[in-house]
N, C-alpha and C positions, 0 to 999 in steps of 0.2 A: 730521546729514549723514554722520558716520562710521558710525553704525549702519546707515544706508541702504546705504552702500558695502559694509559687511560682508554685508548681506543679499544684494545682487546678486552679490557675489563668491562667496559660498557657493552660491547658485543656479547660477552658471556652472560651478563645480566639479562640482556634482551632475550637471548636464547633460552635461558632458564625460565624467564617470565612467560614466553610464548609456549614453552613446553608444558608449564604448569597450567596455563590457561587452556591449552588444547586438551589436556587430560579431562577437563570438566565436561567437554562436549564431544560426542561421538557421532559420526555420520550414520544416518538411518536409525538413530536413537533419539537424540534431542532435535535433530533436523533430518530432512530427507534430501538425498542427492538425486536430482533428475537424471535418468539414464540418457535422455536426449535433451541437452540444454536448449532453452528457448532463446533465440537471438535477441540481443538488445542493441540499441544504437551505439555505435563505436565512436564515442565522443570524449573518451578519456575519463568518464565518470563511472561510479559504481551505482548501478540502478537498483532501487528498492521499490517493489510494487506490492500494494496491499489489495488482495482480492477481498471484496466485502459486499454486503447488501444492506441498504438502509433499513430494512425491516428486521434485521438480525439483532436480537438483544445483546449477544456477545460482542458484535461489532460496535454497538452503542456503548457498552461498558468500556471497551478498549479505547474509545475516543478520548476519554479523560486523561489517559497516560500517553496516548499516541501523539497528541498534539504537542505537549511539552518535549517529547522525545524528538519529534521532527524538527522542532525549532533549534535543537542543539546539534543537528547533523552537520558534519563538516562540508566545506564548499565542494569537495569532490564527490559528494553523494547526491543523487537525483531521486527524489521520492515522487511516486505517482499512484493514484488510486485506480483500480480497475474493477468496475462493478461486475459481479457474477450474475449470470442470467440462467438460473436453474428452475425457473417457473414463471408464470405469466406476470405476477406482481413484481418479481425481480426484474423482468424486462421493462416494465413500466417505470420502475425506479431508476433503472440504468438510463432510460431515455431522458428522465429528468436531470440526471447527473450530467450527461453529455450536452444537453440543451443549456443548462446553466453555465457549463464550461465554455461553450461556443459563444455565449452571450457575454462572457467575461465577468460573471458574477459568482462563480462557484466558491471562491474563498470567502465571500461574504455570507453565503447561505448554507454551506456544507454542514456546519454544526447545527444550524437552525432546522435543517431537514430532519436530522436525527432527533432533535428535541421535539419537533412537531409530531413525529410518528410515535415516539416512545413516551413522551411526557404529556403532550396534549391529545394523544390518541387520534390524530388526524392521519388517515391512511395515505393520502397523496398518491392515489392510484390513477384517478381519471385525469384526462387532459385538462378538463375544466378546473379541477382542484389545483393542479400543478401550475396552470396559468395564473390563477388568482393568488397563489402563494408567492410566485416570483414577482408579480405586480406589487404585492404588499411589502415583501421583505427586501426587494432589490430595485424597485422602481422600473421594472421592465414593462414596456408597453405590450398590449395584447397583440398588436400587429407584429412586432418583432419576435414575440414568443412563438406565434403560429408559424411565421416564416421559418424560424430556426428549428422548431420542433420536428417538422417533416423534411428538413433539408438533407441534401445529399451528404453533407459533412457529418451530421449527427448519425444518419443511418450507416454510413461507412465506418465511423468510429465504433458504433455498437457492434457491427459484424466483426471487426478486427478484435475488439475487446473480448467478445464471446469466445472467439477462436483461441485467443491468448490464454484466457482463464482455463479453458478446457485442456490446453497444452500443459498447464501446471499440474495436471493430474491430482486435483484436490477433491475431497469429498464434502467439504464444508468450509465455512468462513467464520471468522477472519483468518487469513493466512498471509504471511509475508514471503515474498520471493526475492532472493538476493542475486542480482546479476544474471537472472535466468537460469541459475544453477541449483540453488538450494531453497527448500521450502520449510518454513517454520510455522507451527501453530501452537496454540496454548496446550493442547493435549500432549504433544511430543516434548515441548519445552518444560512442562510442569506448571504452567500458569501464564497469565497474560504479562505480568511483570518479567517473568523469566523468558517469555517469548521475545521481548525486546532486548534482553541481555544476550540471548543466543544470536539475534540479528546483529547486534554490535560486534560480536565475535566473528561472524561471517563477513561483515563489512571489512573488518580489520584483516581477515584472512585474504580477501580479494585485494585489498590495498597493498598487502605485502607479497602478493603472488604466492601464497602458501598452498 
């Protein structure tokens, strides 16, 4: 009898907690609900995607709190960056991202790319500059860079990524998309820190099937 009481008491507390938490955030206020959800891989994980651009100062600012946040995500959450391609320079930076990823050096250089563009004022737009950067920062050979840069894999991922970002129906970056259903940005959430808090709420919402 006591164990049953504890069960219902705990359930009641959880319900109150969820209700109170839910009251803080409203659909299409702190986050947007996509009318047509974007399909995600059905692997039992909650997928979080960041639409970003290396040249975006707001994306650069977000990195300082995004990286610690990512490191604390639960094992059932899969995070992935998706470069937006809303201009010629954006496309060039996206190609750098996918090339670095295909070469297996993206975790090593991702932050360094942001720093080079925003702190060292290196634009990293041309193929030559990008090649030299990956050679210096990640020890990539010129031959492997050139082979990968124009590869079918990189071109295909760029095309897919571009279509995916456009399906998110966003007007700017950075934006977080939770399980292909919800879009959060700093404007709707009320700030970058709040953006991650809303993302946490939506991750929990998906985890509990709410």
